[in-house]
C-alpha positions in Angstrom: -3.8 -30.5 -0.3 -2.5 -30.4 -3.8 1.0 -30.1 -2.5 0.6 -33.5 -0.9 0.2 -35.0 -4.3 3.4 -33.5 -5.6 1.7 -30.8 -7.7 4.1 -28.2 -9.1 3.8 -24.4 -8.4 2.3 -23.8 -11.8 -0.6 -26.1 -11.2 -1.2 -24.5 -7.8 -1.3 -21.0 -9.4 -3.7 -22.2 -12.1 -5.9 -23.8 -9.5 -6.0 -20.7 -7.4 -6.8 -18.4 -10.4 -9.5 -20.8 -11.5 -11.1 -20.7 -8.1 -10.9 -16.9 -8.0 -12.8 -16.8 -11.3 -15.4 -19.4 -10.1 -16.0 -18.0 -6.7 -15.3 -14.3 -7.3 -14.3 -11.8 -4.7 -15.0 -13.0 -1.2 -13.5 -10.3 0.9 -12.6 -6.6 0.4 -11.1 -4.5 3.2 -12.2 -1.0 3.5 -9.8 1.9 3.9 -11.2 2.4 7.4 -10.4 -1.2 8.3 -6.8 -0.8 7.1 -6.4 2.3 9.1 -7.8 0.6 12.2 -5.3 -2.2 11.7 -2.4 0.3 11.6 -3.7 2.0 14.7 -4.1 -1.3 16.5 -0.5 -2.3 15.5 0.8 0.9 17.0 -1.1 0.3 20.2 0.2 -3.2 20.3 3.8 -1.9 20.1 3.1 0.6 22.8 1.6 -2.1 25.0 4.5 -4.4 24.4 7.0 -1.7 25.3 5.1 -1.0 28.5 5.1 -4.7 29.4 8.8 -4.9 28.8 9.4 -1.9 31.1 7.2 -3.5 33.8 9.0 -6.8 33.5 12.4 -5.2 33.7 11.5 -3.2 36.8 10.1 -6.3 38.5 13.1 -8.4 37.5 15.8 -5.9 38.6 13.9 -4.0 41.2 14.1 -0.6 39.3 
């Protein structure tokens, strides 16, 4: 929103830091959560590769 008023990057940085001080920490990821995200990303990659193989075999009749 501030960008629509032509505010510079310095203003945005100051605004963000001020809000962090005022609101405090709102979200902290646990190590377990980060590990699960990595595992899910690996599974997504495996699934994508499987879908590509299926698509190629349907497209070219392999």
